[in-house]
N, C-alpha and C positions, 0 to 999 in steps of 0.2 A: 355868317351866323348873326340872325336877329336877336333883338335884346330879349324877346319873349323865349325865344328857344334856349338863350342862355341862362335864365332865371328860373325854370321850371327844374332842373335838377338840383339848384341850390334850393329852393322851396322844399322838394322832397327830403333833401337832406336836413333842413331845419325841423321839419314835422317829424322824422324819425327821431332826431334827437330828443324833441320834447317828449315822445311817446315813452324813450328809455328813461328820462328824467323822470318823467311821473311815476313809472313803474319802480324806479330806484327809492324814490322818495317814499312810495306806499310800502314798500319793503323795509326800509329802514322803521318807519313809524310802526309797522307790524311787530318788528323785532324790539323795538322799544316798549312796545305795551306787553308783549310777552315777557320781557324782563322784570316787569312791573308786576303783572298780573297771571302769568304761567299760561297753559295750554288751553286752559278753559275761557280764555278772555278776561277783560275787568268786569267786575260786577256791573250789572245793568246792560251791557251792549247787546246783549241779545233781544232783552227787553225793547230797547231803542229800535232796533232793526225791525222787530215785529210791528211796533207802533208806527214807523214810518210806513212800512209797506201797507197797514191798514189804513192810513192817512190817504197814501195813494188810490186805494180802492175806493174812496169817497170822489175821487175826481176821474170821472169817464174819460177824459181828454188823454190821461196819462196810461190808458190802457193799451194793449196792442192794436196796431202794429207797434207801438212805441215798446222799446225795451228799456227797461231800466233796471240795474242791480243796485241793491242797497247793501253796504259792508259798515260796520262799527267797529272802531277801534279805538278803547279808552275815551269814549263818549264824543269822538270825531265820526261825523256820517260820511261816508265817500260814496258818492252816486257816479255810476258809469253805464254807459249804453248809448242808446240812439233814439231821439225823438223828431219830429217831423218839422218843427218849428224853435225859432227862439224863445217865443212865449211860452210854449211847453216846458223848454229847458228851465226857464226861470221861475216858472210854476213850481216844478218839481223841487228846487232849491228850496223855494219859500215853505211848502208844505212841510219839507223834511226839518226845517227849522222850528216847527210848530212842536214837534215830538218832546216830550218832556226828558230832561236829562241830556240834550244834544248841547255840547259847548261849540261846536263848529260843524260846517259842512263844506266839503270840497267837491265841487260840483265839475265833474270831468265828462260829461253828457256831451255827445255830439249832436249835430244837427243834420238829418239826411236830405232835407228840402224837398221831401215829396209833395207837399201840398203847396 
C-alpha cells in the first residue's frame, strides 16, 4: 500500500470529524441563544441577516452560481455554502462584517474551484 492510498481514508475521517464538530458547535450556539432570547431569536438577528443579504446583492460576484446561506444567532453571523474562489469567500466575510450590529462572523463557506 502506498503512502497516498493510506492517507486518503484518514483525510476523509478528519474532514467528517470537522463537519460534525462544526454542526455541534452551531447547535450549542443556537441552544445558548434560545435560552437567552427564546424562540423568536435575539432582538436584531433577523435585521442583521436581512442586511447581510442586501449587502451581498450589491456584489454581483457573490450571486449564483455561488450559494451562500446567512444565519444570525445572538448577533453572530454564520456563513455557509459554496463559492468558486477563495477571494469570493473572503469577500463574503468582509461584506458580512459591514452589517450594523454584527459582533462576529463565522465563515464556513467552501470553495468549489470551478473557475
